[in-house]
C-alpha positions in Angstrom: -26.2 42.6 -12.8 -23.1 44.3 -14.1 -23.2 46.2 -17.4 -21.3 44.7 -20.3 -18.4 46.6 -22.0 -20.7 48.0 -24.8 -23.1 49.5 -22.3 -20.3 50.9 -20.1 -19.1 52.8 -23.2 -22.6 53.9 -24.1 -23.2 55.5 -20.6 -19.7 56.8 -19.9 -19.0 59.2 -22.8 -19.4 62.9 -23.6 -22.7 62.5 -25.5 -24.5 60.7 -22.6 -23.1 63.2 -20.1 -24.4 66.1 -22.3 -27.9 64.5 -22.5 -27.9 64.0 -18.6 -26.6 67.5 -17.9 -28.7 69.6 -20.4 -31.9 67.6 -20.6 -32.5 64.9 -17.9 -31.2 66.8 -14.9 -33.3 70.0 -15.6 -36.3 67.9 -16.2 -35.8 65.9 -13.0 -35.2 69.1 -11.0 -38.6 70.3 -12.2 -40.2 67.0 -11.2 -38.5 67.0 -7.8 -39.7 70.6 -7.1 -36.2 72.2 -7.3 -32.9 71.8 -5.4 -32.7 69.9 -2.2 -33.0 71.9 1.1 -29.8 73.1 2.8 -27.8 70.3 4.5 -29.6 67.5 2.6 -28.0 64.1 2.6 -28.6 61.9 -0.5 -27.9 58.4 -1.7 -27.3 57.3 -5.3 -27.8 53.7 -6.4 -25.5 52.7 -9.3 -23.2 55.7 -9.4 -21.1 54.4 -12.3 -18.3 56.8 -13.1 -19.6 59.5 -10.7 -20.9 62.0 -13.3 -24.5 61.7 -11.8 -23.0 62.1 -8.4 -21.6 65.5 -9.4 -25.0 66.5 -10.7 -26.5 65.6 -7.3 -24.0 67.8 -5.6 -23.8 70.7 -8.0 -27.4 70.9 -9.4 -29.5 69.3 -6.8 -27.3 70.9 -4.1 -27.0 68.0 -1.8 -24.6 68.6 1.1 -23.4 65.0 1.1 -23.9 62.0 -1.0 -23.4 58.3 -0.4 -23.0 56.6 -3.7 -22.5 52.9 -4.6 -22.0 50.6 -7.5 -21.8 46.9 -8.0 -18.7 47.3 -10.2 -15.5 48.0 -8.4 -13.9 49.5 -11.5 -16.7 52.1 -11.8 -16.2 53.1 -8.1 -12.6 53.6 -8.9 -13.5 56.0 -11.7 -16.0 57.7 -9.6 -13.4 58.3 -6.8 -11.0 59.9 -9.3 -13.8 62.1 -10.8 -14.9 63.3 -7.3 -11.4 64.1 -5.7 -12.4 67.8 -5.8 -15.3 67.1 -3.4 -13.4 66.1 -0.2 -15.7 65.2 2.7 -18.9 65.4 0.6 -19.0 62.0 -1.0 -18.7 58.5 0.5 -18.3 55.7 -2.2 -18.7 52.0 -1.8 -18.9 48.8 -3.8 -22.3 47.4 -2.9 -25.8 46.2 -3.7 -28.7 48.7 -4.1 -31.0 46.2 -2.3 -28.9 46.4 0.9 -27.8 49.9 1.8 -27.2 49.0 5.4 -24.4 46.7 4.3 -22.9 49.4 2.1 -23.3 52.5 4.4 -24.9 51.4 7.7 -28.0 53.1 6.5 -30.8 52.9 9.0 -34.5 53.7 8.2 -35.0 57.4 7.5 -31.4 58.2 6.9 -31.6 60.3 3.7 -33.4 63.3 2.4 -33.2 62.1 -1.2 -32.3 59.1 -3.3 -31.4 59.0 -6.9 -31.6 56.3 -9.6 -30.0 57.3 -13.0 -31.1 54.3 -15.0 -29.8 51.5 -12.7 -32.9 49.7 -11.2 -33.7 48.0 -14.6 -30.3 46.2 -14.1 -31.4 44.7 -10.8 -33.1 41.3 -11.1 -35.1 41.8 -7.9 -35.9 45.4 -8.8 -38.8 45.6 -6.3 -36.5 45.0 -3.5 -34.4 48.0 -4.6 -37.4 50.1 -4.6 -38.3 48.9 -1.1 -34.8 49.6 0.1 -34.8 53.2 -1.3 -38.2 53.7 0.5 -36.8 52.3 3.8 -33.9 54.7 3.9 -35.7 57.8 2.9 -37.0 60.2 5.6 -40.7 61.1 5.6 -40.9 63.8 2.9 -37.7 62.7 1.3 -37.7 62.6 -2.5 -36.9 59.7 -4.8 -35.6 61.0 -8.2 -35.6 58.4 -11.1 -34.6 58.1 -14.7 -35.4 54.6 -15.9 -35.3 52.3 -19.0 -38.5 50.3 -19.4 -39.3 46.8 -20.8 -40.4 48.6 -23.9 -36.9 49.7 -24.7 -35.2 46.5 -23.5 -37.3 44.5 -26.0 -36.0 46.4 -28.9 -33.6 44.5 -31.2 -30.8 47.0 -30.8 -30.9 46.7 -27.0 -31.1 43.0 -27.1 -28.1 42.7 -29.4 -25.9 45.2 -27.7 -26.6 45.1 -24.0 -27.3 42.5 -21.2 -30.2 42.9 -18.8 -32.2 40.6 -16.6 -34.6 38.6 -18.8 -37.4 38.1 -16.3 -39.7 40.6 -14.4 -38.9 43.6 -16.5 -41.1 46.7 -15.8 -43.1 49.0 -18.0 -43.4 52.6 -17.0 -46.8 51.9 -15.6 -45.6 49.0 -13.6 -42.7 50.9 -12.1 -45.0 53.8 -11.1 -47.6 51.4 -9.6 -44.8 49.8 -7.4 -43.9 53.0 -5.7 -47.0 53.5 -3.6 -46.8 50.0 -2.3 -43.6 51.2 -0.5 -45.0 54.6 0.7 -43.7 56.6 -2.2 -46.3 59.0 -3.7 -45.5 60.0 -7.3 -45.4 63.7 -7.6 -44.6 63.9 -11.4 -43.5 61.6 -14.2 -43.4 61.4 -18.0 -42.1 59.0 -20.6 -40.2 59.7 -23.8 -39.4 57.9 -27.0 -42.7 55.9 -27.2 -42.4 54.8 -23.5 -38.8 53.6 -23.6 -37.6 56.0 -20.8 -39.3 57.1 -17.6 -38.4 60.2 -15.7 -40.0 61.1 -12.4 -40.0 61.9 -8.7 -41.9 60.6 -5.7 -42.1 61.6 -2.0 -41.8 59.3 1.0 -45.1 59.5 2.9 -45.2 59.8 6.7 -46.4 56.6 8.4 -50.1 56.3 9.1 -50.6 56.8 12.8 -54.2 56.0 12.7 
């Protein structure tokens, strides 16, 4: 579901970008085992205004990024922010549960997938996880920074923001879902009493036995 106006302002401002740049991205880089290999192709679900996309290009060193958002206005903002990256970013308005519709993504298309606090906005969040797993190559990394049910239940969140009311996930439930789709967690931690979950997982090769 789309963010309301208050949450858009909360995530698209200098303070949020500073937190992402100086704390979250360094932590996620460590969890992911460092920058991506040369020539890596990545996908970002819920790109917002494109700041995270820049981090994927500049800090994770992706060669190319496909980035989508459900909100056309945010995709326009992202396109403006990323005009200095010609040929390296493909943007689309689309649904994180159907990357084939957005980018024609077949199974095993990407070396990395990024979720900067978007999956908790998706009512059928398990389908989004399954889709990410589908498009990752074996050995590809899923990097995630998520908001849990613990945070969404806080009075401040309930008053200011709009989120799906049903089937919210705790940190433990999110981590438990990943192996069901062939994603092995390589590292994760929570902060602020379990409100936020940061981690990385690797797509496992199919069992030939």
